[in-house]
C-alpha positions as CSV (number, residue, x, y, z in Angstrom):
1,X,0.0,0.0,0.0
2,X,1.3,3.5,-0.8
3,X,2.5,5.5,2.1
4,X,0.3,8.5,2.9
5,X,1.8,11.9,2.1
6,X,3.4,13.5,5.1
7,X,1.5,16.2,6.9
8,X,2.6,19.8,7.0
9,X,4.0,19.3,10.5
10,X,6.0,16.2,9.4
11,X,7.4,18.2,6.5
12,X,8.4,21.1,8.6
13,X,10.4,18.9,11.0
14,X,11.9,16.5,8.5
15,X,14.7,18.9,7.8
16,X,15.9,18.6,11.3
17,X,15.3,14.8,11.7
18,X,17.1,13.9,8.4
19,X,20.1,16.1,9.1
20,X,19.4,18.3,6.1
21,X,19.5,22.1,5.9
22,X,19.0,24.1,9.1
23,X,18.3,27.7,9.7
24,X,20.9,30.3,8.8
25,X,19.4,32.8,11.2
26,X,21.8,34.3,13.7
27,X,24.8,33.4,11.6
28,X,23.9,29.8,11.1
29,X,22.5,28.7,14.5
30,X,19.5,26.4,14.1
31,X,16.2,28.1,14.8
32,X,14.0,26.5,17.4
33,X,11.3,24.4,15.8
34,X,8.6,21.9,16.3
35,X,5.7,24.4,16.1
36,X,5.4,24.9,12.4
37,X,1.9,23.6,12.0
38,X,0.6,26.0,14.6
39,X,2.4,29.1,13.3
40,X,0.7,31.8,11.3
41,X,1.0,31.6,7.6
42,X,3.4,34.4,7.3
43,X,5.7,32.9,9.9
44,X,5.6,29.5,8.1
45,X,6.5,31.2,4.9
46,X,9.4,32.9,6.6
47,X,10.7,29.6,8.0
48,X,10.4,28.0,4.5
49,X,12.3,30.8,2.9
50,X,15.0,30.5,5.6
51,X,15.2,26.7,5.1
52,X,15.8,27.3,1.3
53,X,18.6,29.8,2.1
54,X,20.2,27.3,4.6
55,X,20.0,24.6,2.0
56,X,21.5,26.9,-0.6
57,X,24.5,27.7,1.6
58,X,25.1,24.0,2.2
59,X,24.9,23.1,-1.5
60,X,27.0,26.1,-2.6
61,X,29.6,25.2,0.0
62,X,29.7,21.6,-0.9
63,X,29.4,21.8,-4.8
64,X,30.3,25.3,-5.8
65,X,28.0,27.8,-7.4
66,X,28.2,26.3,-10.9
67,X,27.5,22.7,-10.0
68,X,24.7,23.5,-7.6
69,X,21.2,23.0,-9.1
70,X,18.0,24.4,-7.8
71,X,16.8,20.8,-7.7
72,X,19.6,20.0,-5.1
73,X,18.6,23.0,-3.0
74,X,14.9,22.0,-3.1
75,X,15.7,18.4,-2.1
76,X,17.9,19.5,0.8
77,X,15.3,22.0,2.0
78,X,12.5,19.5,1.7
79,X,10.4,21.6,-0.7
80,X,9.3,21.3,-4.3
81,X,11.5,23.0,-6.8
82,X,8.6,25.3,-7.8
83,X,8.5,26.6,-4.2
84,X,11.9,28.2,-4.6
85,X,10.5,30.4,-7.4
86,X,7.9,31.8,-5.0
87,X,10.7,33.4,-3.1
88,X,13.6,33.8,-5.5
89,X,13.8,34.6,-9.2
90,X,16.8,32.4,-10.0
91,X,20.0,31.0,-8.5
92,X,21.8,34.3,-8.6
93,X,19.1,36.2,-6.7
94,X,19.1,33.3,-4.1
95,X,22.9,33.8,-3.7
96,X,22.4,37.6,-3.5
97,X,19.9,37.2,-0.7
98,X,22.2,34.8,1.1
99,X,25.0,37.4,1.1
100,X,22.7,40.1,2.2
101,X,21.2,38.1,5.0
102,X,24.4,36.6,6.3
103,X,26.8,39.6,6.0
104,X,24.7,42.7,6.2
105,X,24.4,42.7,10.0
106,X,28.2,42.6,10.3
107,X,28.7,45.2,7.5
108,X,26.3,47.5,9.1
109,X,28.1,47.4,12.4
110,X,31.5,48.1,10.8
111,X,30.1,50.9,8.6
112,X,28.2,52.4,11.5
113,X,30.9,51.9,14.2
114,X,31.4,55.0,16.4
115,X,34.7,56.0,15.0
116,X,34.8,59.7,15.7
117,X,36.8,60.7,18.9
118,X,38.0,57.2,19.4
119,X,41.6,56.1,18.8
120,X,41.9,54.3,15.5
121,X,43.6,51.4,17.1
122,X,40.7,50.9,19.5
123,X,38.2,50.8,16.6
124,X,40.4,48.4,14.6
125,X,40.8,46.0,17.5
126,X,37.0,46.0,18.0
127,X,36.5,45.3,14.3
128,X,39.0,42.5,14.4
129,X,37.4,41.0,17.4
130,X,34.0,41.1,15.8
131,X,35.4,39.5,12.6
132,X,36.8,36.6,14.6
133,X,33.6,36.0,16.5
134,X,31.0,36.7,13.9
135,X,32.6,35.6,10.7
136,X,35.2,33.0,11.5
137,X,33.1,31.6,14.2
138,X,30.0,31.1,11.9
139,X,28.9,30.0,8.5
140,X,29.6,33.5,7.2
141,X,33.1,32.4,6.4
142,X,31.6,29.9,3.9
143,X,30.0,32.8,2.0
144,X,33.3,34.7,1.8
145,X,35.1,31.6,0.7
146,X,32.6,31.1,-2.0
147,X,33.3,34.6,-3.3
148,X,37.0,33.9,-3.3
149,X,36.7,30.6,-5.1
150,X,33.8,31.4,-7.5
151,X,34.0,35.1,-8.1
152,X,36.4,35.1,-11.0
153,X,34.4,32.5,-13.0
154,X,31.1,34.2,-12.1
155,X,31.6,38.0,-12.2
156,X,28.0,38.6,-11.1
157,X,28.7,37.0,-7.7
158,X,31.7,39.2,-7.2
159,X,29.6,42.2,-8.2
160,X,26.9,41.2,-5.6
161,X,29.5,40.9,-2.9
162,X,31.2,44.2,-3.9
163,X,28.0,46.2,-3.6
164,X,26.7,44.5,-0.5
165,X,29.9,44.4,1.4
166,X,33.0,46.1,0.0
167,X,31.5,49.3,-1.2
168,X,30.0,49.8,2.3
169,X,33.0,48.9,4.4
170,X,36.0,50.4,2.5
171,X,34.9,54.0,2.6
172,X,34.3,53.8,6.4
173,X,37.7,52.3,7.0
174,X,39.4,54.8,4.6
175,X,37.9,57.7,6.6
176,X,39.1,56.3,9.9
177,X,42.6,55.7,8.6
178,X,42.7,59.2,7.1
179,X,41.9,60.7,10.5
180,X,44.5,58.4,12.2
181,X,47.2,59.7,9.8
182,X,46.2,63.3,10.4
183,X,46.3,62.9,14.1
184,X,49.7,61.2,14.0
185,X,48.5,57.8,15.2
186,X,49.7,56.2,12.0
187,X,53.2,56.9,10.7
188,X,52.2,57.0,7.0
189,X,49.1,57.1,4.8
190,X,49.4,53.5,3.3
191,X,46.2,52.3,5.1
192,X,44.3,55.5,4.1
193,X,45.2,54.8,0.4
194,X,44.7,51.0,0.6
195,X,42.2,50.1,3.4
196,X,42.2,46.6,2.0
197,X,45.5,46.1,3.9
198,X,43.6,46.1,7.1
199,X,41.7,42.8,6.4
200,X,44.5,41.2,4.3
201,X,45.6,38.8,7.1
202,X,42.0,37.7,7.6
203,X,41.7,36.8,4.0
204,X,45.0,35.0,4.1
205,X,43.9,33.0,7.2
206,X,40.6,32.1,5.5
207,X,42.3,30.8,2.4
208,X,45.2,29.1,4.3
209,X,42.9,27.3,6.7
210,X,40.7,26.2,3.9
211,X,43.6,24.7,2.1
212,X,46.1,23.7,4.8
213,X,44.2,24.0,8.0
214,X,44.4,20.2,8.6
215,X,48.2,20.4,8.6
216,X,49.0,23.8,10.1
217,X,46.0,26.0,11.1
218,X,46.4,29.7,11.6
219,X,44.9,31.2,14.7
220,X,42.9,34.1,13.2
221,X,42.8,36.2,16.3
222,X,46.5,36.0,16.8
223,X,47.4,36.8,13.2
224,X,45.0,39.9,13.3
225,X,46.6,41.1,16.6
226,X,50.1,40.7,15.1
227,X,49.0,42.7,12.1
228,X,47.6,45.5,14.3
229,X,50.9,45.5,16.3
230,X,52.8,45.9,13.1
231,X,50.5,48.8,11.9
232,X,50.2,50.7,15.2
233,X,53.3,49.4,17.1
234,X,53.2,47.1,20.1
235,X,51.3,48.3,23.1
236,X,53.6,49.6,25.9
237,X,53.5,47.7,29.1
238,X,51.5,49.7,31.7
């Protein structure tokens, strides 16, 4: 006898039972579940959308952007392929929303950090600490790694990341470093001219750990602190 179709409640919990995609809310932490059938329709739709995004992140990370099919994402999210089109126009728009949802909270905090009247070093150390906790400690690092590995073959992905992240962060960092040079806190204007230097060690650590981490893993916090000491000089013992 054919098995009866699963109920909505069964479908909503099957992702967790089968070890498939989980929520990417709060930087990848699984959202509490088990109440889907009793939730309002709008909330059920939000959960379904988030499950699709979580499945997309898993598939993109495992297969790369090119090899990932919407069918794969739908299967992992436990939805019909057509359901994806209710929320996203295509694979690129799905990726764009993934970047926006995962990285915009961090970008907003960096771009809106209270930089005026604070020593540049203090701001930089705060940004470095946030990067370690909220990027390297979460699935956000997978999004950045995807851009590094796939961006050259798929310029649209790099363009999405540039507008959502780079174009918002670099001007804020450049303004901070320009003030630090003017105040004498930095000995030269290299960081004002090339704000990318500030995050260079983090990108190196991301690529290094992805390739060689199982042999010789870089401590991200330590390499960032070493870089800050090089830029601003080691702190004097109090």
